[in-house]
N, C-alpha and C positions, 0 to 999 in steps of 0.2 A: 625633507623629512617625512613621511605618511605616518602616524600616529596609526598603529590600531585599536580596536576597542572591545573587546570582550564584554559577551554578557548571554542572557539567555539567546537571542536572537542568532549568535553566532555557534549555537548550540545543536541550535533546529532552524535554520534558515526557513524564507518561504519553499515548500514543494510545488515543483512542475507539474501539475496533474495532467497535463495533456500529452506526459512522454507515456510510450509505449507500455503495455504491462501483459501477464500472462496469470491469469487463471488457471488453477493446475487444480484436478482433484474434485470436482465438482459434475453434478450430473448435467449435460445438455446431448439431450434427446435421444434416449435410452441407453447412453453412453457416459464416461465420465473423460473427458475430451479437456486439452485444453484449450481455452480461448484467448486471444491476441485480443487488446483494445489500449485504449487511456487507461492511466491511473486511477484516473477519478471513476468511471463506468466499473471498473473488474474492483473496486472497493465496494460502491453502493450495490453490485451483484452482490460480492459477497455479504452483506446485510441481511439479502434479502433468504440467503439459504435458510436452511433449518440449522439445527443447531451440530447436528450428528455431522452434515456437509461443511458447515463454519468450523468446525474441528478438526476434517482433513485437510481442508485447501490450504494451498500453497500458491504465494502472491509474489510475483518474480518482475520487477519496476527493471524499466531499458537500464539504469545506474541506480545506484546503492543511493538510500537515503538517509538524509545525518538528521538522526532523532536522540537530545539528549545529547551529544556529542560524540555519538558514536554511527559510523556508517553502517548500513544495515542494507545489504541485499538482497536476501529473500525473508520474509514474512510468514507465517505461518499461524494455522486456528484463532485464538485468543491477540494474537501480538496482531493480525489486521482491523482487530478492535478499537485497536490505537488511533489507525487514521482514520477509521472512520469521526473518532470529535474532531479528524482535524480538518473535515473535507468543507470546502466551500459552500455556501448559501447554495438552493437550488434555485 
């Protein structure tokens, strides 16, 4: 029989920063078009935006992320800031 363990790691497992992600509602070359890249790059790009565009931005990872026990499929504005704090060292 396998014993299950529950703790903080179960609520927020390691994030696959290489998965695809779309960063939308941000300026790109004169227009607001979505960019598909990996999750790490999208979060780092978001961190460089001005506050107005950070608030308007939408981040959609390839699959939902489990954070604090809740699955989240889309992140907006300051919700993305939570991921900035979790980024791996560059």
